[in-house]
N, C-alpha and C positions, 0 to 999 in steps of 0.2 A: 297580257295586257291589263296595266292596272284602269284603274277603274276611272273615270275625270272628276273633278271636283263638286260640276255641279249633278252628275247621279249620284257622289254619294249625297249629297244636299237632298237630293229627287227620294233616294230611301232613309234618309236620315225623318226627312217630314211626313214622308209616305206610314213611317213607322210610330208615327205620333208626335214626335219633334224630343221634344227635352224633355227626359225623367226625372222623377225626382227619385235622391238617394238618401237611404235612413243614413243618418250620423252615430258613429259610436260613440255610444255614452261614456262620458270620462266623469271621472272623481278630483273632486277635489273637495278639500279638505284645508278649508278657512281657519283662520286663529292658528297652521302648526307652526312655530316656530324654522326659521332656517337657518341653518349652521355649514357654515362653508365659503369658500371664496370668491367675488365676482371681477374677472375681469371687463372695465370699461372700457371701448375704443371710441376713439373722436375723428371720423377721418373728414380730412381736409385738402385739398390744393396745395395751400403751400402750409399749413402748419397742421399736424394732429398730437392729438393728444392723449393721452391712457390714465388708469389707475386699476391698484390691485386695491380692492375691499377684502374683507375679515368680519365675518359675522359672529359670531361667540352663540352661545345656545341658550343666552339671558335676552337676546335682542340684542345688545352693545354693537354699533361698527365700527372700524378702527382702519384708517387708511396706511397701508403696506408701502407705498410709492407708487408714485406722480408724476407726468413729467411733461410736458410738453416739448415737438419735435420741430422747429420752423425750417425751411427751407427755402433760401433767397431767390429771388425772380431770377431769369435770365438777363 
């Protein structure tokens, strides 16, 4: 037989309630150039858009492909 929600909450509060959790250290490299491709998607109910961007090592970006999909109303 499983514990009821009420008993689970009572046990949680009896143990001190919310516990703090240490977050992992993340390394952020500011200023590092990004090189690669990005797929951007803009969802919608009646029309959606997408674009593929290419970023080169020198920081320039260019659009490889972009389109808008229109869905007619019923």
